N, C-alpha and C positions, 0 to 999 in steps of 0.2 A: 475535227475528224482525224483519226489515227493515221490514215494514209497520207494526209496532207503534212502532218508532222514528220513522218518518215521521209517524205519527198524533200521537205525543207532541210532536214538534217543531211540527207544524201547529197543534195546540191551543195551545201556548205562543205561537206567532206571532200567532194570531188574537186572543188576549187582548191582545197589544201593539197590535193594530190597533183593537180595540173601544174601548179606554180613551180615546184621543184623539178618536175619533168621538163618543163619549158626551159628552166635554167640549164639542164643537162644538154638539151638539143642545141642551145645557143653557144655552147663551148666549142672552141677551136681545137678539136681532137680528131685523130684518125677514126674512120667509121667503125672499126672493130672495137676500139676503146670506148667510143661513144655509146655503142650498142650495149656493151658490158656494163657501163656506168648507168645507163638508162634502166637496164634490167634490174640491177641491184637496188637502185633508188626506188623503183616501182615496188619491188617486193618489200622493202623496208617501210615505205610509206603505207602500204596496204596493211602491214602488220600493226603499225601504230594506230591506224583508223579502226581496225577490228578491236584492238585492245581498249581504245578509248570509248568505243560504243558497244561494249560487250552486252549490255542489258538490252539493247535494241536488236542485237543479232538474231536471237532465237525467233522472235516474232517476225522480223523482216524476212528471214529465209523461208518461213512457212508460206509466204506469198510468192510463188515461183514466177508469176507473170510480172510482178513488180521488179523482181530481181532481173528478169530477162530484159525488161525495158531499160533499167538502169545500165545493165551491161552493154546493151546495144549502143546507147549514146556514148558510153565510155570507150567502147571498142572503136567507134568511128573516130573519136578524137585521137586515140592512141595510134590508129593506122595513119592518120594525118601526120602525126609526129614522126612516125618511122619513115 
């Protein structure tokens, strides 16, 4: 099923996103520096993910409910990090 493939790819990509962000939050830095590094790391990683999966992008974003579900889980994790 196409949705199952998307979900598997998304899960894999999210793990690639979480690991570097976790590295940032573990660093011994002042809060403002850490937040800045977190933000830049996040944007850079998301850009890499979108570039790497450009062929999936168009079909994936047509399914707004799938996008929202993925975002919801990602947002929860990101809030926990912050």
